C-alpha positions in Angstrom: 129.1 324.2 210.4 127.8 327.5 210.5 126.4 330.6 208.4 124.1 328.2 206.8 121.9 329.5 203.8 120.4 327.7 200.9 119.0 329.1 197.6 117.1 326.8 194.6 117.2 327.3 191.0 115.4 326.1 188.2 117.5 322.8 188.2 120.5 322.8 191.3 120.4 324.0 194.4 123.3 326.3 196.2 123.9 325.9 199.8 126.5 328.2 201.7 128.3 327.0 204.5 131.2 327.6 206.9 134.2 324.9 207.1 137.4 325.4 208.7 136.8 328.7 209.1 136.2 329.3 205.0 133.2 330.4 203.3 132.3 327.7 200.9 129.6 327.0 198.4 128.0 323.6 196.4 126.3 323.2 194.0 124.0 320.3 193.6 122.4 319.3 190.3 119.3 318.1 191.5 116.3 318.4 188.4 117.5 317.1 185.2 115.0 316.1 184.0 113.8 318.6 181.5 117.6 319.7 180.8 117.8 320.8 177.2 121.8 320.9 177.2 124.1 317.9 178.3 123.0 315.8 181.2 124.8 314.1 184.6 128.5 316.2 183.8 129.7 319.5 185.6 129.9 321.8 182.4 131.5 325.0 184.7 134.4 322.2 184.9 134.8 322.5 180.8 134.3 325.8 180.7 136.9 326.6 183.2 139.7 324.6 181.4 138.3 325.8 178.5 138.9 329.9 179.7 142.4 328.9 180.4 143.3 328.8 176.8 141.3 332.3 175.4 143.1 334.1 172.6 144.8 330.6 171.8 145.6 329.0 168.7 142.1 327.9 167.5 142.6 324.1 167.3 139.0 321.8 167.6 141.4 318.5 168.0 143.3 320.0 170.7 139.9 321.0 172.7 138.5 317.8 171.9 141.4 315.8 173.6 140.4 317.9 176.4 136.8 317.3 176.8 138.2 313.5 176.3 140.3 313.7 179.0 137.7 315.4 181.3 135.0 313.3 180.8 137.1 310.0 181.8 138.0 312.0 185.1 134.4 313.0 186.6 136.4 313.1 189.9 138.7 316.0 190.6 140.0 319.1 192.6 141.3 323.2 191.8 140.5 324.8 189.1 140.6 328.6 188.8 140.2 331.7 187.1 139.6 335.2 187.9 136.0 335.3 185.9 134.6 332.0 187.9 134.7 331.1 191.3 137.3 328.6 192.1 136.0 325.3 192.2 137.5 323.2 194.8 136.3 320.1 194.6 134.1 318.4 191.5 132.4 315.1 191.3 129.9 313.7 188.8 130.4 310.2 189.1 127.4 309.7 191.4 129.1 307.0 193.2 128.9 308.7 196.9 126.3 310.8 195.9 123.2 310.2 193.2 123.6 313.7 192.3 126.8 315.7 190.3 127.9 318.5 192.9 131.7 320.5 193.1 132.3 322.4 196.1 133.5 326.4 195.6 135.1 329.2 197.2 132.0 331.5 198.2 132.3 335.0 197.0 130.7 337.6 198.9 129.0 340.1 197.1 125.5 341.0 195.2 123.9 339.7 192.1 123.9 342.5 188.7 120.1 342.2 189.7 120.0 343.3 193.2 122.5 346.1 192.4 121.9 347.5 188.9 124.5 349.9 188.3 126.0 351.2 184.7 129.7 350.4 186.5 128.3 347.3 187.2 126.6 346.3 184.0 129.6 347.9 181.9 131.9 345.5 183.9 129.9 342.6 183.1 130.4 343.6 179.2 134.3 343.7 179.6 133.5 340.1 181.4 131.5 338.6 178.5 134.3 340.0 175.7 136.7 337.4 177.7 134.9 334.5 177.7 134.5 334.7 173.8 137.8 334.6 173.6 137.5 331.0 173.7 137.1 330.3 170.2 136.7 326.9 167.8 137.2 326.2 163.8 133.3 325.1 163.7 130.0 324.9 165.5 128.6 321.9 167.5 125.4 320.9 168.9 127.4 320.4 172.2 130.3 319.1 173.9 129.7 315.3 173.0 130.1 316.8 169.3 132.9 318.5 169.2 135.4 318.0 166.2 133.2 314.9 165.4 129.8 316.6 163.9 131.0 319.8 162.8 128.8 322.8 161.3 129.1 325.7 159.5 127.0 328.8 161.1 123.8 328.6 158.8 123.6 325.1 159.0 123.9 325.3 162.8 121.4 328.3 163.6 118.5 327.0 161.2 118.5 323.6 163.1 117.9 325.2 166.4 115.2 327.6 164.9 113.5 324.9 163.3 113.3 323.0 166.3 112.4 325.4 168.3 109.7 326.4 165.9 108.2 322.7 165.6 108.2 322.8 169.2 105.7 325.8 169.2 104.1 324.5 166.0 100.5 324.5 167.9 101.0 327.6 169.7 102.1 330.7 168.1 100.2 332.0 165.6 100.6 331.0 161.8 101.7 334.4 160.3 104.2 335.1 163.1 105.8 331.1 162.0 105.6 332.3 158.7 107.5 335.1 159.7 110.5 333.7 161.5 110.7 330.4 159.0 111.1 332.8 156.5 114.7 334.7 157.8 117.4 334.6 155.1 120.4 333.1 157.0 122.0 333.7 153.6 121.9 337.0 153.6 124.0 337.2 157.2 127.8 337.1 157.8 128.7 334.3 159.4 130.3 334.8 162.9 132.8 332.8 164.8 132.4 330.4 166.8 133.1 331.4 170.4 132.3 329.6 174.0 129.2 331.4 174.9 128.0 331.3 178.3 124.4 331.2 176.8 122.4 332.4 180.2 124.1 335.6 181.0 122.4 337.6 182.7 121.8 339.5 186.0 121.5 336.4 187.7 124.1 334.6 186.9 126.9 337.6 187.6 128.2 337.8 191.0 129.7 341.7 191.6 132.2 341.5 194.5 132.8 344.3 197.2 135.7 345.5 194.7 133.0 345.5 191.9 134.9 342.9 190.3 132.1 340.6 188.3 132.4 336.9 188.5 130.2 334.3 186.2 128.4 331.7 187.7 125.8 328.6 186.4 127.6 327.7 183.3 125.1 324.6 183.0 124.1 326.0 179.0 127.5 327.0 177.5 127.7 326.2 174.1 129.4 326.7 170.9 128.1 329.5 169.2 128.1 333.3 167.8 129.1 336.1 170.6 125.5 337.4 169.8 123.6 334.8 171.5 125.0 336.3 175.0 123.6 339.6 174.1 120.4 338.8 173.7 118.9 337.8 177.1 121.2 341.0 178.5 118.5 342.7 176.7 115.5 341.2 177.4 116.3 340.2 180.6 118.6 343.5 181.8 117.1 343.8 185.3 114.0 343.5 187.7 111.4 345.9 187.1 108.8 347.5 189.7 106.8 344.6 189.0 109.2 342.3 190.7 109.5 340.9 186.7 112.4 340.8 184.2 112.4 343.7 181.9 114.8 345.9 179.3 116.6 348.6 180.9 118.0 350.7 177.7 120.6 352.6 179.6 121.8 349.5 181.3 121.8 347.5 178.2 124.2 350.6 176.8 126.2 350.9 179.4 127.2 346.5 179.2 127.2 347.2 175.2 129.8 349.6 175.7 131.8 347.4 177.8 131.7 344.4 175.5 132.4 346.8 172.3 135.6 348.1 174.1 137.1 345.1 175.0 135.6 342.4 172.7 138.1 341.7 169.1 134.8 342.4 166.6 131.9 344.6 167.0 128.5 342.7 167.4 126.3 342.2 164.0 123.0 343.7 164.0 121.5 341.1 161.2 123.2 338.0 163.6 121.6 339.6 166.4 118.0 339.6 164.6 118.2 335.7 164.0 119.4 334.8 167.9 116.7 337.1 168.9 114.1 334.6 167.0 115.7 331.9 168.4 116.4 333.5 172.2 113.0 334.3 172.7 110.7 331.1 170.9 113.1 329.1 173.0 111.9 331.5 176.5 108.0 330.9 174.8 108.9 327.1 174.7 109.9 326.6 178.4 107.8 329.1 179.9 104.7 327.8 178.0 105.7 324.1 178.6 105.6 324.9 182.6 102.5 326.7 182.4 100.6 323.2 180.7 102.4 320.9 183.1 99.7 320.1 185.6 102.0 318.3 187.8 104.6 321.0 188.2 105.8 321.6 192.0 105.4 324.7 193.3 108.5 327.3 193.1 110.6 326.6 196.0 109.8 330.0 198.1 113.9 331.2 197.9 113.7 330.4 194.0 114.3 333.4 191.5 111.7 331.9 189.2 109.0 334.2 190.4 111.1 337.1 188.1 110.8 335.3 185.1 107.9 336.7 182.4 105.2 334.1 181.4 104.9 333.4 177.4 102.5 335.7 176.7 105.2 338.1 177.2 107.6 336.4 174.6 104.9 336.0 172.1 104.6 339.6 172.3 107.5 340.2 171.9 108.4 337.8 169.0 105.0 339.9 167.2 107.2 343.1 167.3 111.0 342.0 166.0 
């Protein structure tokens, strides 16, 4: 086995290797102790399966059947979609290995952050619009609640914002918390319930040698509004001169142009504002918890974690909204 490389994320480790003349990768879920989404499954498997139905009839009962079938088969092979790296084998049974993992076809290319060119961002926007063609009848807390616990859009967003506000209660200025709590969702038009990647940024998009984007890291995907996927790209557009993620207006506009030319409906500015509050709160809470944890181990030298801003960055952005 040659050409061995490894890279660490917040919760996963990716290992690149060669086997029988093929370039492959294995993604292992090593640290889920503080992961806020579904544990102990490989969500990429569910995402790829649903992406195959993009643009088809909307039927939550049929989606539930797909979810139940996948939940009953924690080991499998052969899942492909043009937007995602081909999954050759997956296993979250932990019968032979104590961690969920999957083996995938390696894509030679660079992270979008590493080559921040407008045409790449335009292509990423078009790809995201394709993801959002997977639709649901209602909103849901997670995969497991599809069909069984439907929510309206307003109830869904209010629950999510209130949860983050409760976590931030002792750490944000009172006036700022009151302003966020007063956001009036009743005056906003409900958006469509879609498959959203929920971590769509330059670190999760591989641009191959032909300039085609491949979306990776589907651990956070959720049933939500398209606008949620537009927020992270706005604030984490690219890595700035100081080595931290920042907003790059020209690149973000190229991304929105690609998205707008392909999406079946334009983003709603009022819903986008609501999701900005939600996403910035989540980031503030996550980084504040990391900074306050004395037992948190140091990030591995091959980790991307060094590019993420600190909690004060998100607090300042919330003040400016």
